[in-house]
Every structure is written in C-alpha cells, then in structure tokens.
C-alpha atoms as one frame of an Amber mdcrd trajectory, in Angstrom:
protein
  60.850  27.163  20.265  61.896  23.530  20.570  58.427  22.727  21.914  56.804
  24.253  18.788  59.037  22.242  16.424  58.270  19.022  18.318  54.537  19.660
  18.144  54.729  20.281  14.384  56.613  17.021  13.863  53.949  15.117  15.775
  51.176  16.679  13.633  52.976  15.810  10.358  53.488  12.229  11.495  49.824
  11.914  12.343  48.752  13.231   8.905  51.124  10.829   7.184  49.684   7.886
   9.100  46.102   8.968   8.151  46.945   9.152   4.408  48.589   5.722   4.585
  45.483   4.290   6.222  43.232   5.749   3.484  45.436   4.304   0.740  45.383
   0.817   2.198  41.611   0.856   2.878  40.702   2.100  -0.698  39.481  -0.849
  -2.922  41.962  -1.955  -5.558  41.181  -1.335  -9.272  39.617  -4.373 -11.020
  41.899  -6.020 -13.584  40.727  -6.107 -17.220  38.442  -9.046 -17.992  40.484
 -10.767 -20.689  37.973 -13.601 -21.072  35.111 -11.181 -21.855  37.278  -9.337
 -24.365  38.226 -12.587 -26.032  34.562 -13.603 -26.245  33.610 -10.301 -27.875
  36.412 -10.633 -30.404  35.304 -14.172 -31.347  31.759 -12.941 -32.035  32.882
 -10.152 -34.362  32.953 -11.022 -38.104  36.317 -11.822 -39.567  37.688  -9.029
 -41.665  40.245  -8.731 -44.394  42.328  -5.635 -43.868  39.884  -4.456 -41.222
  37.366  -3.138 -43.773  34.617  -5.803 -43.886  33.776  -9.519 -43.927  36.504
 -11.911 -44.977  36.142 -12.203 -48.739  38.441 -15.219 -48.835  35.545 -17.439
 -47.696  33.884 -18.730 -50.927  30.134 -18.219 -51.419  27.999 -21.373 -51.580
  27.634 -22.807 -55.084  24.017 -22.675 -56.364  22.539 -26.026 -57.449  22.778
 -26.927 -61.128  19.291 -27.772 -62.435  20.536 -28.571 -65.969  22.325 -31.832
 -65.343  22.675 -35.004 -67.363  21.807 -38.365 -65.855  22.656 -41.935 -66.752
  19.994 -41.967 -69.499  18.835 -38.425 -70.174  21.482 -36.013 -71.469  21.226
 -32.226 -71.458  21.085 -30.731 -74.931  22.813 -27.398 -75.442  24.227 -25.113
 -78.087  28.010 -24.845 -77.935  29.493 -21.539 -79.046  32.889 -21.362 -80.732
  34.038 -19.224 -77.783  33.298 -22.175 -75.421  29.958 -20.690 -74.336  26.975
 -22.989 -73.748  23.222 -22.438 -73.809  20.683 -25.046 -72.772  17.875 -25.596
 -75.297  15.466 -26.819 -72.617  15.181 -30.465 -73.674  16.933 -33.739 -72.936
  18.278 -36.364 -75.305  16.946 -39.798 -74.368  19.967 -42.016 -74.989  17.809
 -45.175 -74.751  15.204 -44.093 -77.347  17.584 -41.878 -79.374  15.276 -38.867
 -79.427  14.657 -35.556 -77.673  12.182 -35.418 -74.824  10.690 -33.063 -72.237
   9.093 -33.804 -68.885   5.320 -33.417 -68.820   2.440 -34.904 -66.788   1.511
 -38.371 -68.082  -1.954 -39.921 -68.147  -0.681 -42.841 -66.040   0.334 -40.443
 -63.249   3.571 -38.658 -62.465   5.812 -37.108 -65.093   7.540 -38.709 -68.043
  10.093 -37.417 -70.529   8.039 -37.552 -73.737   9.104 -36.897 -77.362   6.815
 -33.890 -77.739   8.816 -32.471 -80.635   8.012 -35.524 -82.782   4.340 -35.800
 -81.804   1.359 -33.927 -83.244  -1.817 -33.472 -81.250  -4.943 -35.238 -82.469
  -7.671 -32.597 -82.704 -10.405 -34.386 -84.680 -12.693 -37.263 -83.794 -14.453
 -40.346 -85.103 -18.234 -40.737 -84.907 -19.795 -39.319 -81.729 -16.321 -37.954
 -80.813 -15.369 -41.225 -79.121 -12.027 -41.693 -80.874  -9.247 -39.321 -81.892
  -8.121 -38.555 -85.426  -5.041 -36.807 -86.772  -5.304 -34.763 -89.958  -2.304
 -34.568 -92.306  -2.175 -32.191 -95.284  -1.700 -33.550 -98.821   1.884 -34.519
 -99.702   2.935 -34.056 -96.042   4.694 -36.834 -94.165   2.768 -38.135 -91.142
   4.512 -37.538 -87.816   6.125 -40.352 -85.918   3.756 -40.047 -82.964   0.286
 -38.780 -82.129  -0.128 -36.798 -78.914  -3.350 -37.132 -76.958  -3.999 -34.843
 -74.006  -6.765 -35.363 -71.490  -7.157 -32.741 -68.748  -3.534 -31.720 -69.138
  -2.115 -35.257 -68.990  -0.482 -36.714 -72.104  -0.348 -40.057 -73.896   1.829
 -40.954 -76.868   0.492 -43.170 -79.676   1.919 -44.453 -82.901   0.197 -43.284
 -86.083  -2.509 -45.712 -87.120  -4.182 -46.486 -90.431  -5.849 -43.913 -92.711
  -9.430 -43.211 -91.694 -12.075 -43.413 -94.402 -15.182 -42.851 -92.292 -16.761
 -39.625 -91.132 -14.700 -37.033 -89.294 -15.930 -34.753 -86.526 -14.792 -31.786
 -84.456 -15.842 -30.651 -81.013 -17.751 -27.468 -80.221 -19.329 -26.298 -76.956
 -22.689 -27.404 -78.302 -21.365 -30.908 -78.944 -19.845 -33.171 -81.577 -20.172
 -31.783 -85.111 -19.607 -33.813 -88.267 -17.543 -32.339 -91.081 -19.846 -32.339
 -94.084 -18.824 -34.050 -97.305 -18.653 -30.697 -99.075 -16.445 -29.100 -96.377
 -14.261 -32.154 -96.221 -13.613 -31.916 -99.952 -12.954 -28.167 -99.819 -11.052
 -27.768 -96.561  -9.704 -31.236 -95.734  -8.245 -32.663 -98.944  -5.602 -34.535
 -96.997  -5.820 -37.713 -94.927  -7.181 -38.475 -91.481  -5.297 -41.078 -89.430
  -6.506 -43.153 -86.520  -4.588 -43.719 -83.322  -2.131 -46.558 -83.391  -0.901
 -48.475 -80.363  -0.139 -46.444 -77.264   3.494 -46.477 -76.175   3.584 -47.655
 -72.537   4.578 -45.086 -69.942   7.371 -47.394 -68.803   9.149 -46.734 -72.112
   9.832 -43.160 -71.008  12.047 -41.959 -68.179  10.089 -40.864 -65.129  10.665
 -37.698 -63.117   9.449 -35.967 -59.989   8.695 -32.291 -59.516  10.810 -30.867
 -56.670  11.942 -27.474 -55.378  15.254 -26.182 -54.119  15.881 -26.212 -50.363
C-alpha cells in the first residue's frame, strides 16, 4: 500500500513539473502598442461632443471683390435697416464721377465714365469720322463714347456738324438724304472733341480668385 502511494506522488510531481515547463516556454503576450494607438488618434478628425468635426474652427473667409481703393470708391445703396447693396460701379474720387472698368483702346482696362457718355453711331463723309446725334431741345452729353472692336475711347463733345451725315450698312457708307434729315433728324449732329487720355482714368487688371 505504501508503495502505491509513493508511486502516485512521484507521478503527480512529474506532471506538475511538465505543466511548469510548458508555462515558462509559452511566448509572453505582446503589450499594447501605445505609439500606434496615439498615431491613429492624431489622424482622426477632431470632434465636438463626439458627433462630428470640430465646429469651433472658423471657416475661411471668402475674398471681398467689392472693395474701395485709394481712388475708386464702391458705390452702394444703404438701407435704413443697415443693409447694403452694391450698384456695380465705382466713384472716381479724382474725377468726381462714376466709372466702370472696360477694355480701353490703348490696351488694358480703364475705369471709364460710361454713364455720362453716349455712343457715336453716325459718320462724316465716307464714314471716316464719328458723329453724335442729339434730339431737339435735348442737352448734349458730357462725353462721346467711341468703340472699336470692343475697345473704348472717351471724347469730349465737339462742335455742331453742318455737313453731310452718313450711317453704316453692310453694303457700305450711306448718306442721309436732305429729305430724310429734315424729317427724321431735326436735331443736331456733333463732331468728336478732344480725346481724354487713357492716363486720366484709373487702370485695372482682370484677375481670378485662387
């Protein structure tokens, strides 16, 4: 009986030693990679309350394309409720008149007083010079506008024209007959006065937003 108990004790001791050996030879669990976790967290968008992007970061302010300069001032309508609406023109503080940028015959763009200029649509003999027609009892404009292939020039109003007047048709230059002039053009034709130099008007450059 004692021999059987001793043998059992030896077997139990052997099993215990085998389990201990397995435990020590088994690879240890890898610790959590805190640096990787931190990197992932830094790449995730900031949230406010855990529901979305952080709304406390202000959105970029869009550029203001209606802005006064040292000479040209934005013209706008001011409402009594403090509202404002741009009217699409500038006030030229040097020339004391409204102006708008348009291509100029000298090249580039200039802020021209288009609201005070009337386009010359009639011609002198052989359509070589421009004429402006003004109705009876009407006041002549301050300027005459001449456009050539989309580019503009500004002239002063010249002297009354007493010679023949013409208009342009696809077939060429056509003279207004004496009878038609009496019936349909009872007013006055004016010649072009001196051209106002481009340097008198503020220059501008066409650009686009980035």
